[in-house]
PAZAPA-4460 file (N, C-alpha, C; in steps of 0.05 Angstrom, whole numbers, plus 32768, in hexadecimal, padded with zeros to 4 digits):
% residues 216
    n_x    n_y    n_z   ca_x   ca_y   ca_z    c_x    c_y    c_z   seq   type   mol
   8B81   8569   77B9   8B67   855D   77C0   8B5A   8550   77A8     1      M     A
   8B42   8545   77AB   8B35   8536   7796   8B27   854A   7783     2      I     A
   8B2B   8545   7769   8B1E   8555   7755   8B03   8549   774E     3      S     A
   8AF3   8559   7740   8AD8   854F   7738   8ADB   8538   7724     4      L     A
   8AF0   853A   7712   8AF4   8524   76FF   8AFB   850A   770D     5      D     A
   8B0B   850C   7723   8B11   84F4   7732   8AF8   84E7   773E     6      Q     A
   8AE7   84F8   774A   8ACF   84EE   7756   8ABD   84E1   7742     7      L     A
   8AB9   84EE   772B   8AA7   84E3   7716   8AB2   84C9   770A     8      L     A
   8ACC   84C9   7704   8AD8   84B1   76F8   8AD7   849A   770B     9      T     A
   8AE0   849E   7724   8AE0   8488   7737   8AC3   8480   773E    10      F     A
   8AB1   8494   7741   8A95   848E   7747   8A89   847C   7732    11      G     A
   8A8F   8481   7718   8A85   8471   7703   8A90   8454   7704    12      L     A
   8AAA   8453   7709   8AB7   8439   770B   8AAC   8429   7722    13      A     A
   8AA9   8436   7739   8A9E   8428   7751   8A81   841F   774C    14      A     A
   8A72   8430   773F   8A56   842A   7739   8A54   8410   7728    15      F     A
   8A65   840F   7713   8A65   83F8   7701   8A6C   83DF   7710    16      I     A
   8A80   83E1   7722   8A89   83C9   7731   8A74   83C1   7745    17      I     A
   8A68   83D4   7752   8A56   83CE   7769   8A3A   83C4   775F    18      I     A
   8A30   83D0   774A   8A14   83C8   7742   8A13   83AC   7736    19      V     A
   8A2A   83A1   772D   8A2A   8385   7724   8A27   8374   773D    20      I     A
   8A11   8363   773E   8A0D   8353   7756   8A25   8342   775D    21      P     A
   8A2D   8343   7776   8A43   8334   7780   8A3D   8329   779C    22      G     A
   8A51   8321   77AB   8A4D   8316   77C6   8A3C   8328   77D9    23      P     A
   8A41   8342   77D8   8A32   8354   77EA   8A15   8353   77E3    24      S     A
   8A0E   8353   77CA   89F2   8352   77C1   89E5   8338   77C9    25      V     A
   89F3   8322   77C4   89E8   8307   77CB   89E3   8306   77EA    26      V     A
   89F6   8310   77F9   89F3   830F   7817   89DB   8320   781F    27      F     A
   89D8   8338   7814   89C2   834A   781B   89A7   833E   7813    28      T     A
   89A5   8333   77FB   898C   8327   77F2   8985   830F   7803    29      V     A
   899A   82FF   780A   8995   82E8   781C   8989   82F0   7836    30      G     A
   8994   8306   7842   898A   8310   785B   896D   831A   7859    31      R     A
   8968   8328   7842   894D   8332   783E   8938   831C   783B    32      A     A
   8940   8307   782D   892D   82F0   7829   8929   82E1   7843    33      L     A
   893E   82DF   7853   893C   82D0   786C   892F   82DF   7883    34      A     A
   8934   82FA   7885   892B   8309   789C   891A   8321   7896    35      Y     A
   891A   832B   787E   890A   8342   7878   891A   835C   7874    36      G     A
   890C   8371   786E   8919   838B   7866   8929   8397   787C    37      R     A
   891E   8398   7895   892D   83A5   78AB   8948   8399   78B0    38      G     A
   8948   837F   78B3   8961   8371   78B8   8974   8374   78A0    39      V     A
   8969   8373   7888   897A   8375   7870   8987   8391   786F    40      A     A
   8978   83A6   7874   8983   83C1   7874   8998   83C5   788A    41      L     A
   8992   83B9   78A2   89A6   83BA   78B7   89BF   83AC   78B0    42      A     A
   89BC   8396   78A1   89D3   8387   7897   89E3   8398   7884    43      T     A
   89D6   83A7   7873   89E3   83B8   7860   89F4   83CD   786F    44      V     A
   89E8   83D8   7885   89F7   83EC   7895   8A10   83DF   78A0    45      V     A
   8A0E   83C7   78AB   8A26   83BA   78B6   8A3A   83B4   78A1    46      G     A
   8A31   83AA   788A   8A43   83A3   7874   8A51   83BC   786A    47      N     A
   8A42   83D2   7869   8A4E   83EC   7860   8A63   83F5   7874    48      T     A
   8A5E   83F2   788E   8A72   83FA   78A2   8A8B   83E8   789F    49      L     A
   8A87   83CF   7898   8A9E   83BD   7893   8AAE   83C6   787C    50      G     A
   8AA1   83CE   7866   8AAF   83D7   784F   8ABD   83F2   7855    51      L     A
   8AB1   8402   7865   8ABD   841C   786D   8AD7   8416   787D    52      L     A
   8AD7   8402   788D   8AEF   83FA   789C   8B05   83F2   7889    53      S     A
   8AFD   83E4   7874   8B10   83DB   785F   8B1D   83F3   7852    54      I     A
   8B0C   8407   784B   8B16   841F   783E   8B2B   842D   7850    55      V     A
   8B25   842F   786A   8B38   843B   787C   8B52   842C   787D    56      V     A
   8B51   8411   787F   8B69   8401   7880   8B79   8402   7866    57      L     A
   8B6B   8403   784F   8B79   8406   7836   8B87   8421   7834    58      V     A
   8B79   8436   783D   8B85   8450   783D   8B9E   8452   784E    59      A     A
   8B9F   8441   7863   8BB6   8440   7875   8BCB   842E   786B    60      L     A
   8BC6   8420   7854   8BDA   840F   7848   8BD8   83F2   784F    61      G     A
   8BC4   83EA   7860   8BC2   83CF   7868   8BB5   83BD   7853    62      L     A
   8BA8   83CA   7840   8B9C   83BA   782A   8BB1   83AB   781A    63      G     A
   8BC9   83B5   7819   8BDE   83A8   780A   8BE5   838E   7817    64      V     A
   8BE3   838C   7832   8BE9   8373   7840   8BD7   835D   7837    65      V     A
   8BBD   8363   7835   8BAA   834F   782B   8BAF   8348   780E    66      V     A
   8BB6   835D   77FF   8BBA   8359   77E2   8BD3   8347   77DD    67      Q     A
   8BE7   8348   77EE   8C00   833B   77E9   8C03   8321   77F9    68      E     A
   8BF6   831F   7810   8BFA   8308   7822   8BE5   82F2   781D    69      S     A
   8BED   82DB   7815   8BDB   82C5   7810   8BCE   82BC   782B    70      I     A
   8BDE   82BC   7840   8BD5   82B3   785A   8BBE   82C5   7864    71      V     A
   8BC3   82E0   7864   8BAF   82F3   786E   8B96   82F1   785D    72      V     A
   8B9A   82F0   7843   8B83   82EE   7830   8B72   82D6   7836    73      Y     A
   8B7F   82BF   7839   8B71   82A6   783E   8B63   82A5   7858    74      T     A
   8B70   82B0   786D   8B63   82B1   7887   8B49   82C2   7886    75      V     A
   8B4B   82D9   787A   8B34   82EB   7877   8B1E   82DD   7867    76      L     A
   8B26   82D1   7851   8B12   82C4   7840   8B03   82AD   784E    77      K     A
   8B12   829C   785C   8B06   8285   7869   8AF5   828E   7881    78      L     A
   8AFF   82A2   7890   8AEF   82AC   78A7   8AD5   82B8   789E    79      A     A
   8AD5   82C8   7889   8ABD   82D4   787E   8AAA   82BF   7873    80      G     A
   8AB5   82AB   7864   8AA5   8296   7859   8A98   8285   786E    81      A     A
   8AA7   827E   7883   8A9C   826E   7898   8A85   827D   78A7    82      A     A
   8A88   8297   78AA   8A73   82A6   78B8   8A5A   82A8   78A7    83      Y     A
   8A5D   82AA   788C   8A46   82AB   787A   8A37   8290   787C    84      L     A
   8A46   827A   787B   8A39   8260   787D   8A2A   825D   7897    85      V     A
   8A36   8266   78AD   8A29   8266   78C7   8A0F   8276   78C7    86      Y     A
   8A0F   828E   78BC   89F7   829F   78BA   89E2   8292   78A9    87      L     A
   89EB   8284   7893   89D8   8277   7882   89CA   8260   7890    88      G     A
   89D9   8250   789F   89CD   823A   78AE   89BA   8244   78C3    89      F     A
   89C1   825A   78D0   89AF   8266   78E4   8995   826F   78D7    90      E     A
   8997   827B   78BF   897E   8284   78B2   896C   826C   78AA    91      A     A
   8979   8256   78A1   8969   823F   789A   895D   8232   78B3    92      V     A
   896D   822F   78C7   8964   8222   78E0   894D   8230   78ED    93      R     A
   894D   824B   78EB   8938   825B   78F9   8924   8267   78E6    94      R     A
   8921   825C   78CE   8910   8268   78BA   88F3   826A   78C3    95      R     A
   88EA   8256   78D3   88CE   8257   78DD   88CB   826C   78F3    96      K     A
   88DF   826F   7903   88DE   8282   7919   88DC   829F   7910    97      E     A
   88E9   82A5   78F9   88EA   82C0   78EF   88D6   82C5   78D8    98      F     A
   88C4   82B1   78D4   88B2   82B3   78BD   88A0   82CC   78BF    99      L     A
   8897   82D2   78D7   8884   82E9   78DB   8892   8304   78DE   100      A     A
   88AD   8304   78E0   88BB   831D   78E4   88D7   8319   78EC   101      G     A
   88DF   8327   7902   88FB   8325   790A   88FE   8314   7923   102      D     A
   88EA   8304   7929   88ED   82F2   7940   88E9   8301   795B   103      G     A
   88D6   8313   795B   88D2   8324   7973   88CA   8314   798B   104      A     A
   88BE   82FC   7987   88B4   82EC   799D   88CA   82DA   79A8   105      D     A
   88E2   82DA   799C   88F8   82C9   79A5   8906   82D6   79BD   106      L     A
   8914   82C6   79CC   8925   82D1   79E2   8938   82E6   79D6   107      P     A
   893F   82FA   79E6   894E   8311   79DC   8968   8308   79CE   108      H     A
   8976   82F5   79D9   898F   82EC   79CD   898D   82DF   79B2   109      G     A
   8974   82D6   79AB   8970   82C8   7992   8963   82DA   797D   110      Q     A
   895A   82F2   7984   894D   8304   7971   8961   830E   795D   111      R     A
   8957   8311   7944   8968   831E   7930   8962   833C   7931   112      M     A
   896E   8349   7944   896B   8366   7948   897C   8375   7933   113      T     A
   8976   838F   7930   8985   839E   791D   89A2   83A0   7925   114      W     A
   89A7   83A3   793F   89C2   83A5   7949   89D2   838B   7942   115      A     A
   89C5   8375   7946   89D1   835B   7940   89D7   8359   7922   116      R     A
   89C3   8361   7912   89C7   8360   78F5   89DE   8373   78EC   117      A     A
   89E0   838A   78F8   89F6   839C   78F1   8A11   8390   78F8   118      I     A
   8A13   8383   790F   8A2C   8376   7917   8A33   8360   7904   119      R     A
   8A20   8350   78FC   8A25   833A   78EA   8A2D   8344   78CE   120      Q     A
   8A1F   8359   78C5   8A26   8365   78AC   8A42   8371   78AC   121      G     A
   8A4A   837D   78C3   8A65   8388   78C5   8A7A   8372   78C2   122      Y     A
   8A76   835C   78D0   8A8A   8346   78D0   8A8D   833C   78B3   123      V     A
   8A77   8338   78A5   8A79   832F   7889   8A87   8343   7878   124      V     A
   8A80   835D   787B   8A8D   8372   786B   8AAA   8375   7870   125      G     A
   8AB1   8375   788A   8ACD   837A   7892   8AE0   8362   788C   126      A     A
   8AD4   834A   7889   8AE5   8333   7884   8AE5   832A   7867   127      T     A
   8AD9   833B   7856   8AD8   8335   7839   8AF2   833D   782C   128      N     A
   8B03   8329   7825   8B1D   8330   7819   8B1B   833E   77FE   129      P     A
   8B05   8339   77F0   8B01   8345   77D6   8AFD   8363   77D9   130      K     A
   8AF3   836C   77F1   8AF0   8388   77F6   8B0C   8395   77F8   131      G     A
   8B1E   8388   7806   8B39   8392   7808   8B46   8392   77EC   132      Y     A
   8B42   837D   77DD   8B4F   837B   77C3   8B45   8391   77B0   133      M     A
   8B2B   8395   77B0   8B20   83A9   779E   8B2A   83C5   77A6   134      M     A
   8B28   83CC   77BF   8B31   83E6   77C8   8B4F   83EA   77C4   135      M     A
   8B5F   83D5   77CA   8B7C   83D8   77C7   8B84   83D9   77AA   136      A     A
   8B74   83CD   7798   8B7C   83CC   777C   8B70   83E4   776C   137      A     A
   8B58   83EC   7773   8B49   8400   7763   8B4F   841C   776D   138      V     A
   8B4D   8421   7787   8B50   843C   7792   8B6A   844A   7789   139      L     A
   8B81   843D   778B   8B9A   844B   7784   8B9B   8455   7767   140      P     A
   8B8C   8448   7756   8B8C   8451   7739   8B7F   846B   7735   141      Q     A
   8B70   8475   7748   8B61   848E   7745   8B6D   84A4   7757   142      F     A
   8B84   849E   7763   8B91   84B2   7774   8BA3   84C4   7764   143      I     A
   8BA0   84DE   7769   8BB2   84F2   775C   8BC9   84F7   776F   144      D     A
   8BE0   84EB   7769   8BF7   84EE   777B   8C02   850A   777C   145      R     A
   8BFF   8519   7767   8C09   8534   7766   8BF9   8547   7778   146      D     A
   8BE0   853E   777F   8BCF   854F   778F   8BD4   854C   77AD   147      A     A
   8BE4   8538   77B4   8BEA   8533   77D0   8BD2   8528   77E0   148      G     A
   8BD6   8526   77FA   8BC1   851B   780C   8BB6   8500   7802   149      H     A
   8BC8   84EE   77FC   8BC0   84D4   77F0   8BAC   84C5   7801   150      L     A
   8BB1   84C3   781B   8B9F   84B4   782C   8B83   84C0   782D   151      Q     A
   8B82   84DB   782D   8B69   84E8   782E   8B5A   84E4   7813   152      L     A
   8B68   84E4   77FD   8B5C   84DE   77E3   8B50   84C2   77E3   153      Q     A
   8B5F   84AF   77EE   8B55   8493   77EE   8B3D   8490   7800   154      M     A
   8B3D   849E   7817   8B26   849D   7829   8B0D   84A9   781C   155      L     A
   8B10   84C0   780F   8AF9   84CD   7803   8AED   84BC   77EC   156      L     A
   8AFF   84B2   77DB   8AF6   84A1   77C4   8AEA   8487   77CF   157      L     A
   8AF6   847C   77E3   8AEC   8464   77EF   8AD0   8468   77FB   158      G     A
   8ACD   847F   7808   8AB3   8486   7813   8A9D   8488   77FE   159      L     A
   8AA5   8493   77E6   8A92   8494   77D0   8A89   8478   77C8   160      L     A
   8A9C   8465   77C6   8A96   844A   77BF   8A84   843D   77D4   161      A     A
   8A89   8443   77ED   8A79   8439   7803   8A5C   8442   7801   162      V     A
   8A58   845C   77FB   8A3D   8467   77F8   8A2E   845A   77E1   163      V     A
   8A3C   8457   77CA   8A30   844A   77B3   8A28   842D   77BA   164      I     A
   8A3A   841F   77C7   8A35   8404   77CF   8A1D   8401   77E2   165      G     A
   8A1B   8414   77F5   8A05   8413   7808   89EA   8418   77FA   166      M     A
   89EA   842B   77E7   89D1   8431   77D8   89C9   8419   77C8   167      A     A
   89DC   840C   77BA   89D6   83F5   77AA   89CB   83DE   77BB   168      S     A
   89D9   83D7   77D1   89D1   83C1   77E2   89B6   83C6   77EF   169      D     A
   89B1   83DF   77F6   8997   83E6   7802   8980   83E2   77EF   170      S     A
   8985   83E9   77D5   8970   83E4   77C1   896A   83C6   77BE   171      L     A
   8980   83B6   77BD   897C   8399   77BB   896D   838F   77D3   172      W     A
   8973   839A   77EB   8966   8391   7803   8948   8396   7803   173      A     A
   8940   83AE   77FA   8924   83B6   77F9   8915   83A4   77E5   174      V     A
   8921   83A1   77CD   8914   8390   77B8   8910   8374   77C2   175      V     A
   8925   8368   77CD   8923   834C   77D6   8910   8349   77ED   176      A     A
   890E   835E   77FF   88FC   835D   7815   88DF   835E   780C   177      A     A
   88DA   836D   77F6   88BF   836D   77EB   88B7   8352   77E1   178      Q     A
   88CA   8344   77D4   88C5   8329   77CB   88BE   8317   77E2   179      L     A
   88CD   831A   77F8   88C8   830A   7810   88AC   830F   781C   180      R     A
   88A4   8328   781B   8889   832F   7826   8874   8321   7816   181      T     A
   8877   831F   77FC   8863   8311   77EC   8863   82F4   77F2   182      W     A
   887A   82E8   77F5   887C   82CB   77FB   8871   82C5   7817   183      F     A
   8874   82D8   7829   886B   82D3   7845   884C   82D2   7848   184      N     A
   883E   82D9   7833   8821   82D6   7834   8819   82B9   7836   185      R     A
   882B   82A8   782E   8827   828B   7832   883D   8281   7844   186      S     A
   8836   8274   785B   884B   826A   786D   885F   8258   785F   187      P     A
   8856   8247   784E   8868   8235   7840   887B   8244   782E   188      K     A
   8870   8257   781F   8881   8267   780E   8895   8278   781E   189      R     A
   888B   8283   7834   889D   8293   7845   88B3   8282   7851   190      G     A
   88AD   826A   7859   88C2   8259   7864   88D6   8252   784E   191      E     A
   88CC   824E   7836   88DD   8248   781F   88F0   825F   781A   192      A     A
   88E6   8277   781C   88F7   828F   7817   890D   8291   782C   193      M     A
   8906   828A   7846   891A   828A   785A   8930   8276   7854   194      G     A
   8928   825F   784A   893B   824A   7842   894D   8254   782C   195      T     A
   8940   8260   7817   8950   826A   7801   8964   827F   780A   196      V     A
   895B   8291   781B   896E   82A6   7825   8985   8299   7834   197      G     A
   8980   8286   7845   8995   8279   7854   89A8   8269   7842   198      G     A
   899C   825A   782F   89AD   824B   781D   89BE   825C   780B   199      V     A
   89B4   8274   7803   89C4   8286   77F3   89DC   8290   7802   200      S     A
   89D9   8295   781D   89F0   829D   782D   8A04   8286   7830   201      M     A
   89FA   826E   7834   8A0C   8256   7836   8A1B   8253   781C   202      I     A
   8A0D   8255   7805   8A1A   8252   77EB   8A2F   8268   77E7   203      G     A
   8A28   8280   77EF   8A3C   8296   77ED   8A55   8290   77FD   204      L     A
   8A51   8287   7816   8A68   8281   7826   8A79   826B   781B   205      G     A
   8A6D   8255   7811   8A7C   823F   7805   8A8A   8249   77EC   206      V     A
   8A7C   8259   77DB   8A88   8263   77C3   8AA0   8275   77C8   207      G     A
   8A9E   8286   77DC   8AB5   8297   77E3   8ACD   8287   77ED   208      L     A
   8AC7   8271   77FC   8ADC   8260   7807   8AEB   8251   77F1   209      A     A
   8ADC   824A   77DC   8AE8   8239   77C7   8AF3   8248   77AF   210      L     A
   8AEE   8262   77AE   8AF8   8272   7797   8B0D   8286   77A0   211      T     A
   8B1C   8290   778D   8B31   82A4   7794   8B45   829A   77A7   212      G     A
   8B53   8286   77A0   8B66   8278   77B2   8B7D   8289   77BC   213      G     A
   8B84   829E   77AE   8B9B   82AF   77B7   8B97   82CB   77AD   214      E     A
   8BA3   82DE   77BA   8BA1   82FA   77B2   8BB0   82FF   7798   215      P     A
   8BA7   8313   778A   8BB4   8319   7770   8BC1   8335   7771   216      H     A
***
């Protein structure tokens, strides 16, 4: 089983990797600026579930497929990037509708409900090839092969990384949402924040599509 030293060493490594702002943070902040705290936190839940799915797949050995296959890596990367761009355009297009909150006055199919935010966050998290790459490359280095139960070790360590990531993203969501609340005191500033949030998601999607051309 996992020793305390394993947990502490991997936890420190995961913390260092996760707290450095990356795509997950940019996505979360963008959602907070565009829609507010509730939607941002729901997005974090979905993104976390997506990362948890990656941990399970990596523990089952499927992470190696993404790590070694250019085709699979590229398909995941482009699918995730395209979805981010779509979400960004939606945030910009509806920035006035959601200025006062989550669009409660809109038809049900157009509302940014928590369930919808969770689903969208999950898609972004589960299609992030860098999540597969990180888990497939980092997790095995902290596995004690002599202790046996390799898949269980990977699942437990991966779960630790997921918890750290969720805590970090949630903090970013709350801070960014507070900034949005201040800007929303002025309709023009609030609308600008919605635009900034949407544009940040579009930029993230374009950046992911143009960088990291092949797995390593």
